[in-house]
C-alpha positions, 0 to 999 in steps of 0.5 A: 386405622389400618388403611391409614397405615397402609397409605403411609407405607405405600407413600413411603415406598414411592418416595423412597423409590424416587429418592433411590432413582435420583441418587442412582442417576446422580452417582451414575452421572458422576461416574460417567462424567469426569473433569480431566486436567493436563498440566503444562500441555505442549502444543501437540498435546493441546492439538490432540485434546482440541481434536477430541474435546473442541467444545469443552476444552479450556486452556487459560493463558498465563500471559493474556496480552501478547505483542503482535510482533511475537507471532505476526510478520509482514514483508513487502516490496515496493515497485521496482521504480523505487530501486531503479536508476531513475531514483539513484543518487548518481542520476539525481545528482547529475540533474542538479546543474540542469538549467531551464535555459537549456530548453529549446521550446517556443514559449508561445506554444504550450505544446512545446514543453521540453522533456528535460525541464519536466523530467528533471522535476519529475525524477526529483519527485519520484525519489521522495515519493518512494521514500515517504511510502517506505517510511510510512509503511515501516513506521506503521509496521513498527507500531503494529509489532508493539500492539497487543493481542489479548486473549484470556485463553487459547483460541482454536487455530482456525479462529486465530488464523481468521482473526489475524487475517482480518486484522492484517486486511484492516491494518493494510487498508488503514496504512493506505488511507493514512498515506492517501490523506498526505497525498491529498494534502499535497494535492490540495496545497499545490492547487490552492496555493497557486505557487508559480512554477519556474517553467511558467507552466501554470501561469505566465509572468508578463509585463504591461505595455510600458513595463511598469507592472507585472501581470500574472496571467492564467495558463490554459493547457490543452486536454489532448489525446495522442495516437502516435509519437508525432501527432496529437489531437486537442480535445479541449482546454482547461485552466490551471487556476480553476482546475489545474489538477486535470490539465496536461499537455504532452512533453516533447523530447528534443535530440540532435541529428547527424547534421547537428540540426535538432528534431523532436517527437512527443514523449508518450507517457510523460505529461506536463501538468500545471505543477510537476506533481500533477503531471507526474501522477497523470503520466503512464508508466509504460515508458519506464519499461522501454530501453529506447526511451532511456537511451533518448533521455540520456542523450537529450540531457547530455546535450544540456549538461555539458559538464559531466557525462550522464550515468548509465540508466536502464529501463525497468525489467518487464519480466518482473511480474507487476500487479499494475500491469493490464492484461493487454500488457500496458501499465496503469497511470502513476497515480494508481501506484501512488494510491497503493503506496507503490506496494508491489507485494504485501505478504503476511504470515498469519499461520504462526499459531505455534508462536502464539501458543508459546507466548500464551503459555497455558499452565493447564488444559481442562475438559469434561470427559463423558464416557458412553 
């Protein structure tokens, strides 16, 4: 009987000891671990708490969905061509009365393409391309500003910046892709519809021998390279009907001499395509920066438009840095600019965490404090 009581006593003592240890540990942990709640924390308070309790801090947002326009801003500038004299109302209005009858080329020679006919069409294309790019960007940014950034709690500043930067890059690419779809649609339409150009570049309108019917003959333009203003090397031909998007010839700039005779030279940079859009996109933009070219342009148009004096047109400023300029000082084809929506700079402020925090409006921040 006594041994059994002894065993029971010892068992009770062991069980009691274990219970005391567990209870003591719980009380100890309860004393050491505390839940801290800060009401209506300011941004400075939040940042101080985050620096100290980054892994346990929770600050629920009272406004879960915040519009991007409240804290995210994008500014952009288009290439300076879009604000240049070449797209000014005065210059475009001056070109309106220009007629193909003013040209001085030999219709039988596809090299003889008067710059005035080509240039008038291209200048009139430049302005709407700039306008379309601007309208697309502005519309996309307006849509962006109304978009919602959803979070149920305040995220860290580093996470905020990373998310907004990623979103900015994704959205910028989306805007460009949407614009490229429209460009490719124009490209395909121009090639597929085979509209006849008044300048008879993409096709020749001919009469048969007895003048009883009209024949639409395909044009084969030369693929060329030109080492200087007055010589050209033909490296092949291509058909406007089959692959007009890659066909081009050099435009020619006519001007009068002192003795009233006319002379010419190849206008380096402005290509003549099967349709004006194709030629413009393949053209180099180097000549935009050469004042001598602009003087010649004004003079040659003045010879064709006698009713009014040409407005002053100036070359672009080569001192303005451009991301479309090569390391050797030359510039890219206009097609590259259009593919980038003529955007020269795109600046986004992704660091306005303070504005996001004020919109999130956390009513409290809670954290678990464990003292050593």
